[in-house]
PLY file of the C-alpha trace (Angstrom):
ply
format ascii 1.0
element vertex 73
property float x
property float y
property float z
element edge 72
property int vertex1
property int vertex2
end_header
20.30 5.02 -13.18
19.14 8.50 -13.34
15.67 7.12 -14.36
15.97 4.73 -11.58
16.55 7.36 -9.09
14.17 9.58 -10.10
11.34 6.84 -9.80
12.54 6.02 -6.16
12.37 9.70 -5.25
8.65 9.87 -6.75
7.64 6.80 -4.88
9.17 8.14 -1.58
7.19 11.38 -2.22
4.25 9.49 -2.56
4.81 7.67 0.55
5.39 10.89 2.23
1.86 11.84 0.90
0.41 8.79 2.13
1.59 9.12 5.89
0.42 12.62 5.73
-3.08 11.27 5.00
-3.36 8.32 7.18
-1.61 9.80 10.30
-1.49 13.05 12.29
1.71 13.79 10.45
1.49 17.56 8.71
3.71 17.53 5.58
4.13 20.78 3.82
4.82 20.37 0.21
7.56 22.43 -1.00
7.21 24.39 -4.52
10.12 22.38 -6.11
11.88 19.01 -5.47
15.31 18.07 -7.05
14.18 20.31 -9.98
10.97 19.06 -10.57
8.16 21.47 -9.82
5.45 20.43 -7.59
1.91 20.89 -9.46
-0.57 23.17 -7.86
-3.30 20.49 -7.52
-0.85 18.21 -5.61
-0.58 21.34 -2.93
-4.19 22.01 -2.91
-4.77 18.01 -2.26
-2.37 18.26 0.48
-3.90 21.50 2.06
-7.40 20.01 1.78
-6.21 16.63 3.74
-4.65 18.86 6.42
-8.21 20.63 6.77
-10.03 17.17 7.02
-7.59 16.08 9.69
-8.30 19.46 11.47
-11.89 18.80 11.21
-11.55 15.37 12.44
-9.99 16.26 15.47
-12.57 19.23 16.01
-15.02 16.21 15.78
-13.45 14.04 18.18
-13.03 16.64 20.76
-16.61 17.71 20.39
-17.69 13.94 21.01
-15.20 13.55 23.78
-16.97 16.48 25.82
-20.40 15.14 24.86
-19.45 11.78 26.48
-17.94 13.63 29.45
-21.19 15.66 30.15
-23.12 12.50 29.72
-20.90 10.48 32.02
-21.26 12.88 34.88
-24.58 12.57 35.05
0 1
1 2
2 3
3 4
4 5
5 6
6 7
7 8
8 9
9 10
10 11
11 12
12 13
13 14
14 15
15 16
16 17
17 18
18 19
19 20
20 21
21 22
22 23
23 24
24 25
25 26
26 27
27 28
28 29
29 30
30 31
31 32
32 33
33 34
34 35
35 36
36 37
37 38
38 39
39 40
40 41
41 42
42 43
43 44
44 45
45 46
46 47
47 48
48 49
49 50
50 51
51 52
52 53
53 54
54 55
55 56
56 57
57 58
58 59
59 60
60 61
61 62
62 63
63 64
64 65
65 66
66 67
67 68
68 69
69 70
70 71
71 72
């Protein structure tokens, strides 16, 4: 039973990471989850994905301003 609950929790955490990557949802990983230490590589990966999301928002805002300026002429 403990094994099964452990895997359910791990899969749930992966689901949250997936949501963080595919949507605008920002998830900050904690240092420790139910006694398991979150690897530093996972936290770095989460931070990089957040930066990529921010770059995407900045790029979209830039393209919107360009299209607005072209549409006014």
